[in-house]
C-alpha positions as CSV (number, residue, x, y, z in Angstrom):
1,M,-1.1,-12.6,15.5
2,L,0.5,-10.7,12.6
3,E,3.0,-8.1,13.7
4,R,3.1,-4.8,11.6
5,L,6.0,-2.4,11.1
6,A,3.5,0.5,11.6
7,Y,3.4,-0.5,15.3
8,Q,6.6,1.5,15.9
9,R,4.9,4.6,14.3
10,L,2.0,4.2,16.8
11,L,4.4,3.9,19.7
12,A,6.2,7.1,18.6
13,W,2.9,8.9,18.5
14,K,2.0,7.7,22.0
15,Q,5.3,8.9,23.4
16,Q,4.9,12.5,22.4
17,A,4.3,15.0,25.2
18,A,1.3,16.3,23.4
19,R,-0.3,14.9,20.3
20,K,-2.9,15.4,17.7
21,P,-5.4,12.6,17.1
22,L,-3.9,9.8,15.0
23,L,-5.9,8.8,11.9
24,L,-5.1,5.4,10.4
25,D,-6.1,5.3,6.8
26,G,-6.2,2.3,4.4
27,A,-8.3,0.1,2.2
28,R,-10.8,-2.2,3.6
29,Q,-9.5,-5.4,5.4
30,V,-5.8,-4.3,5.6
31,G,-5.9,-4.7,9.4
32,K,-6.6,-1.2,10.8
33,S,-9.1,-2.2,13.4
34,W,-7.0,-5.2,14.5
35,L,-3.8,-3.3,14.8
36,I,-5.2,-0.5,17.0
37,G,-8.1,-2.3,18.8
38,R,-6.5,-5.8,19.4
39,Q,-2.8,-5.1,19.5
40,F,-1.6,-1.5,20.1
41,G,-4.5,-0.5,22.4
42,P,-4.5,-3.5,24.8
43,R,-0.7,-3.6,25.0
44,E,-0.1,0.1,25.6
45,F,-3.1,1.4,27.5
46,R,-5.1,0.7,30.7
47,E,-8.4,0.5,28.7
48,V,-9.5,0.8,25.1
49,H,-12.9,2.5,24.5
50,W,-13.8,1.3,21.1
51,L,-16.6,2.9,19.0
52,D,-17.2,1.2,15.6
53,F,-19.5,3.4,13.5
54,R,-19.9,0.9,10.8
55,A,-21.1,-1.9,13.1
56,N,-23.1,0.5,15.3
57,P,-24.4,3.5,13.3
58,Q,-26.4,4.8,16.2
59,L,-23.1,5.8,17.9
60,S,-23.2,8.9,15.6
61,A,-25.7,10.4,18.0
62,L,-23.0,10.8,20.6
63,F,-21.5,13.5,18.4
64,A,-24.7,15.2,17.3
65,E,-25.2,17.4,20.3
66,S,-21.8,19.1,20.3
67,L,-18.3,18.8,18.9
68,D,-16.7,19.8,22.3
69,P,-14.4,17.0,23.5
70,A,-15.6,17.2,27.1
71,T,-19.2,16.8,26.1
72,I,-18.4,13.9,23.7
73,I,-16.4,12.1,26.4
74,D,-19.3,12.5,28.8
75,N,-21.7,11.0,26.2
76,I,-19.4,8.1,25.5
77,E,-19.0,7.3,29.2
78,I,-22.8,7.2,29.6
79,E,-23.2,5.1,26.4
80,L,-20.5,2.5,27.3
81,G,-21.0,2.7,31.1
82,Q,-17.3,3.2,31.6
83,R,-15.1,6.0,33.0
84,I,-12.5,7.3,30.5
85,D,-9.1,8.3,31.9
86,I,-7.7,10.5,29.1
87,K,-4.2,10.1,30.6
88,R,-4.2,6.3,30.6
89,D,-6.9,5.2,28.2
90,L,-7.2,5.0,24.4
91,L,-10.3,6.3,22.7
92,F,-10.6,4.4,19.4
93,L,-13.1,5.8,16.7
94,D,-13.2,2.9,14.2
95,E,-14.6,3.4,10.7
96,I,-14.8,7.1,11.5
97,G,-15.7,7.9,7.9
98,E,-19.3,6.7,8.6
99,C,-19.7,9.6,11.0
100,Q,-18.8,13.0,9.6
101,Q,-19.4,14.7,13.0
102,A,-16.8,12.5,14.6
103,V,-14.4,13.4,11.8
104,D,-15.1,17.1,12.5
105,A,-14.6,16.6,16.2
106,L,-11.0,15.5,15.7
107,K,-10.0,19.2,15.2
108,Y,-11.3,20.1,18.7
109,F,-9.6,17.1,20.3
110,A,-6.3,18.4,18.8
111,E,-6.9,22.0,20.1
112,R,-8.5,21.4,23.5
113,L,-7.3,18.0,24.6
114,P,-3.8,17.5,23.2
115,H,-2.9,15.2,26.0
116,A,-5.7,12.7,25.2
117,F,-5.0,9.5,23.3
118,V,-7.4,9.5,20.4
119,C,-7.0,7.1,17.4
120,A,-9.4,6.8,14.5
121,S,-9.4,4.5,11.5
122,G,-11.2,4.6,8.2
123,S,-11.3,3.0,4.8
124,N,-13.0,5.9,2.9
125,I,-11.0,8.8,4.3
126,G,-10.0,10.1,0.9
127,L,-13.7,10.2,-0.1
128,L,-14.9,12.4,2.8
129,R,-16.6,15.7,2.0
130,S,-14.6,17.6,4.6
131,F,-11.5,16.8,6.7
132,P,-9.6,18.5,9.5
133,V,-6.5,19.4,7.6
134,G,-3.5,19.9,9.9
135,K,-5.3,18.7,13.0
136,V,-4.5,15.0,12.8
137,D,-1.4,12.8,12.4
138,E,-2.1,10.6,9.4
139,L,-0.7,7.1,9.0
140,A,-1.5,4.9,6.0
141,L,-1.8,1.1,6.6
142,L,-1.3,-1.0,3.6
143,P,-1.3,-4.8,2.9
144,L,1.7,-6.5,4.5
145,C,4.9,-5.8,2.6
146,F,7.4,-8.6,1.9
147,E,9.4,-7.9,5.1
148,E,6.2,-8.3,7.1
149,F,5.4,-11.5,5.2
150,L,8.8,-12.8,6.3
151,M,8.0,-11.7,9.9
152,A,4.8,-13.8,9.7
153,A,6.8,-16.8,8.5
154,G,8.6,-16.8,11.9
155,R,12.0,-17.7,10.4
156,E,14.2,-15.2,12.3
157,P,17.6,-16.0,10.7
158,L,16.2,-15.6,7.3
159,L,14.5,-12.3,8.3
160,A,17.7,-11.0,9.8
161,A,19.6,-11.9,6.6
162,H,17.0,-10.0,4.5
163,R,17.2,-7.0,6.8
164,A,21.0,-7.0,6.5
165,Q,20.6,-7.1,2.7
166,R,22.9,-10.2,2.5
167,Q,23.5,-11.2,-1.1
168,S,24.6,-14.8,-1.4
169,G,23.4,-18.0,-3.2
170,T,22.4,-19.6,0.1
171,V,20.2,-16.7,1.1
172,H,18.8,-16.4,-2.4
173,Q,17.8,-20.1,-2.4
174,Q,15.6,-19.4,0.7
175,L,14.3,-15.9,-0.1
176,W,13.4,-16.4,-3.8
177,P,10.8,-19.1,-3.1
178,R,9.3,-16.9,-0.3
179,L,9.0,-14.1,-2.8
180,L,7.1,-16.4,-5.2
181,D,4.8,-17.4,-2.3
182,Y,4.2,-13.7,-1.6
183,Y,3.3,-13.2,-5.3
184,F,0.5,-15.7,-4.8
185,V,-0.6,-14.8,-1.3
186,G,-0.1,-11.0,-1.3
187,G,-0.3,-9.0,1.8
188,M,-3.9,-8.9,2.9
189,P,-3.8,-10.0,6.6
190,E,-6.5,-12.7,6.3
191,A,-4.7,-14.3,3.4
192,V,-1.3,-14.2,5.1
193,A,-2.7,-15.7,8.3
194,A,-4.4,-18.5,6.3
195,W,-1.1,-19.2,4.5
196,F,0.9,-19.6,7.7
197,E,-1.7,-21.5,9.7
198,P,-0.1,-24.6,11.2
199,G,-1.1,-28.0,10.2
200,Q,-2.5,-27.1,6.8
201,R,-1.4,-28.9,3.7
202,L,-0.3,-26.9,0.6
203,L,-3.5,-27.7,-1.3
204,E,-5.7,-26.6,1.6
205,R,-3.7,-23.4,2.0
206,T,-3.9,-22.4,-1.6
207,A,-7.6,-23.1,-1.7
208,Q,-8.2,-21.0,1.4
209,V,-6.2,-18.1,0.1
210,T,-8.1,-18.2,-3.2
211,R,-11.4,-18.1,-1.3
212,I,-10.2,-15.1,0.7
213,H,-9.1,-13.3,-2.4
214,R,-12.5,-13.9,-4.0
215,N,-14.4,-12.6,-1.0
216,L,-12.2,-9.5,-0.7
217,I,-12.8,-8.6,-4.4
218,N,-16.5,-9.1,-4.0
219,G,-16.5,-7.0,-0.9
220,Y,-14.8,-4.1,-2.7
221,R,-17.3,-4.3,-5.5
222,R,-20.2,-4.0,-3.0
223,D,-18.4,-0.9,-1.5
224,F,-18.4,0.8,-4.9
225,G,-22.2,0.9,-4.9
226,K,-22.4,2.0,-1.3
227,Y,-20.0,4.9,-1.5
228,A,-20.2,5.9,-5.2
229,G,-23.8,5.2,-6.3
230,I,-24.9,2.5,-8.8
231,H,-24.0,4.4,-12.0
232,D,-20.5,5.5,-10.9
233,A,-19.9,2.1,-9.3
234,Q,-20.2,0.4,-12.7
235,H,-17.5,2.7,-14.1
236,I,-15.3,2.2,-11.0
237,E,-15.6,-1.6,-11.3
238,R,-14.7,-1.5,-15.0
239,V,-11.6,0.6,-14.2
240,L,-10.5,-1.7,-11.4
241,E,-10.9,-4.8,-13.7
242,S,-9.1,-3.1,-16.5
243,V,-5.9,-2.6,-14.5
244,P,-4.9,-6.4,-14.3
245,M,-6.0,-6.9,-17.9
246,Q,-3.8,-4.0,-19.1
247,L,-0.9,-5.2,-17.1
248,A,-1.3,-8.7,-18.5
249,A,-1.4,-7.3,-22.0
250,C,2.3,-6.3,-21.5
251,Q,4.3,-9.2,-22.7
252,E,7.6,-7.5,-23.3
253,G,9.4,-4.5,-21.7
254,S,7.9,-2.2,-19.1
255,V,4.2,-2.0,-18.2
256,A,2.5,0.3,-20.8
257,R,0.9,3.5,-19.9
258,Y,-2.8,3.2,-18.9
259,R,-5.1,3.2,-22.0
260,F,-8.5,4.8,-21.5
261,K,-10.1,3.5,-24.7
262,G,-12.3,0.5,-24.3
263,V,-12.5,0.5,-20.5
264,V,-16.0,2.1,-20.3
265,P,-18.2,2.2,-23.4
266,Q,-18.3,5.6,-25.2
267,K,-15.5,7.0,-22.9
268,Q,-12.1,7.3,-24.5
269,R,-10.3,10.2,-22.8
270,Y,-8.7,10.8,-19.4
271,R,-11.2,13.5,-18.4
272,E,-14.0,11.0,-18.9
273,L,-12.4,8.4,-16.6
274,A,-10.6,10.7,-14.2
275,G,-13.4,10.3,-11.6
276,P,-13.3,6.5,-11.3
277,I,-9.5,6.4,-11.4
278,D,-9.2,9.1,-8.7
279,W,-11.9,7.3,-6.6
280,L,-9.9,4.1,-6.6
281,E,-6.7,5.9,-5.8
282,K,-8.3,7.7,-2.9
283,A,-9.7,4.4,-1.7
284,R,-6.0,3.1,-1.8
285,L,-6.8,0.3,-4.3
286,L,-4.6,1.6,-7.0
287,W,-1.1,3.0,-7.3
288,K,0.0,5.5,-10.0
289,C,3.4,5.9,-11.5
290,F,4.2,8.9,-13.8
291,P,6.7,8.4,-16.6
292,V,8.6,11.6,-17.5
293,Q,10.1,12.1,-20.9
294,G,13.5,13.4,-21.7
295,R,16.2,14.5,-19.2
296,P,14.8,13.7,-15.7
297,E,15.8,16.9,-14.0
298,P,14.2,17.8,-10.6
299,P,11.6,18.8,-9.8
300,L,10.2,15.7,-11.5
301,Q,6.6,16.7,-10.5
302,A,6.9,19.6,-12.9
303,R,7.6,17.2,-15.8
304,I,4.6,14.9,-15.5
305,K,1.3,15.0,-17.5
306,A,-1.9,14.3,-15.5
307,N,-3.2,12.0,-18.2
308,R,0.0,10.0,-18.6
309,F,0.6,7.3,-16.0
310,R,0.9,3.6,-15.3
311,L,-1.6,2.0,-12.9
312,Y,-0.8,-0.9,-10.5
313,L,-3.0,-2.8,-8.1
314,F,-2.4,-2.2,-4.4
315,D,-1.8,-5.9,-3.7
316,V,0.1,-8.4,-5.8
317,G,-1.9,-11.4,-4.5
318,L,-5.2,-9.9,-5.5
319,L,-3.7,-9.0,-8.9
320,G,-2.9,-12.6,-9.6
321,H,-6.3,-13.7,-8.4
322,M,-8.1,-11.3,-10.7
323,L,-6.1,-12.8,-13.6
324,G,-7.0,-16.3,-12.6
325,M,-3.4,-17.2,-11.7
326,T,-2.8,-20.3,-9.5
327,Y,-0.1,-21.0,-7.1
328,A,1.6,-23.2,-9.7
329,D,1.5,-20.4,-12.2
330,Q,3.3,-18.0,-9.8
331,R,5.9,-20.7,-9.0
332,A,6.5,-21.5,-12.7
333,Q,7.4,-17.8,-13.4
334,S,6.3,-18.0,-17.0
335,A,7.7,-15.2,-19.2
336,A,4.2,-14.3,-20.2
337,H,3.4,-12.9,-16.8
338,K,6.4,-12.6,-14.5
339,G,7.5,-9.2,-15.8
340,Y,4.4,-7.2,-14.8
341,I,4.0,-9.2,-11.6
342,A,7.5,-8.2,-10.6
343,E,6.9,-4.6,-11.6
344,N,3.6,-4.4,-9.6
345,F,5.5,-5.9,-6.6
346,V,8.1,-3.2,-6.8
347,R,5.5,-0.5,-6.9
348,T,3.7,-1.8,-3.9
349,E,7.0,-2.0,-2.0
350,L,7.7,1.6,-2.8
351,G,4.2,2.6,-1.7
352,A,4.7,0.7,1.6
353,H,8.1,2.2,2.5
354,C,8.4,5.6,0.8
355,R,6.3,8.8,0.9
356,Q,7.6,10.1,-2.5
357,P,5.4,10.2,-5.6
358,C,6.4,7.5,-8.1
359,Y,8.1,8.4,-11.4
360,G,9.5,6.5,-14.4
361,W,11.2,7.5,-17.6
362,F,10.8,7.0,-21.3
363,E,12.4,8.3,-24.5
364,A,11.7,6.9,-27.9
365,R,11.5,3.1,-27.4
366,A,13.5,3.0,-24.1
367,E,11.7,3.0,-20.7
368,I,12.9,2.8,-17.1
369,E,10.3,1.5,-14.7
370,F,11.1,3.7,-11.7
371,L,13.1,6.8,-10.8
372,I,14.2,7.4,-7.2
373,R,15.6,10.6,-5.7
374,D,18.2,10.0,-3.0
375,R,18.8,12.2,0.0
376,Q,21.2,14.4,-2.0
377,G,18.5,15.0,-4.6
378,Q,20.2,12.8,-7.3
379,V,17.9,10.9,-9.6
380,I,18.6,7.1,-9.6
381,P,17.2,5.0,-12.4
382,V,15.8,1.6,-11.4
383,E,15.1,-1.1,-14.0
384,V,13.1,-4.2,-13.1
385,K,14.1,-7.5,-14.7
386,S,12.0,-10.4,-13.5
387,G,14.3,-13.2,-14.4
388,S,17.9,-14.1,-13.8
389,R,18.9,-12.8,-17.3
390,T,19.8,-9.3,-16.6
391,R,20.6,-7.6,-19.9
392,A,19.0,-4.1,-19.6
393,R,19.0,-2.2,-22.9
394,S,16.9,0.7,-21.6
395,L,19.1,1.2,-18.6
396,S,22.1,1.2,-21.0
397,A,20.4,3.9,-23.1
398,Y,19.7,6.0,-20.0
399,I,23.3,5.8,-18.8
400,D,24.6,6.7,-22.3
401,R,22.3,9.8,-22.4
402,Y,22.6,11.1,-18.8
403,A,25.6,9.4,-17.2
404,P,24.1,9.0,-13.7
405,T,26.5,8.4,-10.8
406,R,24.3,5.4,-9.7
407,A,21.8,3.0,-11.3
408,I,20.0,0.0,-9.9
409,K,18.8,-3.2,-11.6
410,L,16.4,-5.4,-9.7
411,T,16.5,-9.0,-10.9
412,G,15.6,-12.6,-10.1
413,A,19.3,-13.3,-9.3
414,P,21.1,-13.1,-6.0
415,G,22.6,-9.7,-6.9
416,S,26.2,-8.8,-7.6
417,R,29.0,-6.3,-7.2
418,S,28.7,-2.9,-9.0
419,S,29.7,-2.7,-12.6
420,G,30.4,1.0,-13.2
421,P,27.4,2.9,-11.9
422,V,25.1,-0.1,-12.1
423,E,24.3,-2.1,-9.0
424,T,22.4,-5.4,-9.3
425,W,20.0,-6.1,-6.5
426,P,17.6,-9.1,-6.0
427,L,14.0,-8.2,-6.5
428,Y,13.1,-8.9,-2.9
429,H,15.3,-6.0,-1.9
430,A,13.0,-3.5,-3.5
431,Q,12.0,-2.1,-0.2
432,F,15.5,-0.8,0.3
433,L,15.0,1.7,-2.5
434,A,13.1,3.7,-0.1
435,Y,16.1,4.0,2.2
436,L,17.9,5.9,-0.6
437,S,15.1,8.5,-0.8
438,R,14.9,11.8,0.9
439,K,11.6,11.0,2.8
440,P,11.7,7.4,4.0
441,F,9.2,6.3,6.6
């Protein structure tokens, strides 16, 4: 049973004196139903009353008569043949996006039954036609991050060393191979569970993970047609497939800005592809990063351009699969691919641990992959170097121009003491960038 860091957020929600319904959002198959229905619910409540609108579409009728919570609870009790104790039981509305009336009803649960325990989950929340803004507590569940991957490995001393940010050759010799494993497996729960299944040989595990990745990608493609229509689904699929290909086209330096030309026939501009890109972002299958030009003065949001961004896949394991990369490829760390794999990894770690929008920097031929604002509002440049050779010309150019008080270089080495403003961290410490920010989870 995979443990998730989000469990503590669920506990904090439960312990409030009064609460809004909690909505767990995330891409398909990231473990939303399992976390609430099989872990949090049974551990923390007397009973879990679980309504799955995808598996049982007829349950929508329970919300058709009225959006009043008392009426809805009466209807659910009759349907399930169970009494619901709102002070001790959890009402779980799974795949709530399949029932717009249930989504609308969350507002009335917040207003009329603030002492009830109501959780909902959905994989298409960002695509809904209406949403009870301000009436729910939202929590995004993503693929397992690297820390959760280490939790699944069950090696407590190594996990403790990682959490303490220990930088030594001994720790690095253990954590670096685990990071390369994570590059191959990624964080989708089914793939992680298969990887750590006892008794399996390496060849069997890699084959099983590959099958899982293939099935997940095929499942997402089927969803495009269901939620976007056949014509739009073709454009969405082309955009999704273009992201790994454009990442792979970057052989040197930072990942290039997303190129619109050639993705969909006869569409060459941002406005022509904005719909499919936004669809994938709302479905939480893509991450954006906005590079700003010139002096990176806050607010950074005011310095971005809507049509200038980098795109990353939401899971590094699926990225490798879509490019046909084997476990041996990931372990070999060829210069042809290790740069964009590392960069995509850092972006997913930032997404998992930090609420802030993502920014980078460029000027002339110099580029910095990421910019982080600390709690004091200072902008910290972060350069990603996938190997152990850590010369960073772009970071030097940035420091010469703007003289930041702090700069961070993520590398394939164990890390080292500060050299002036520059701190060298190992790549697997990318999550700790979020701890510098003003809005950590």
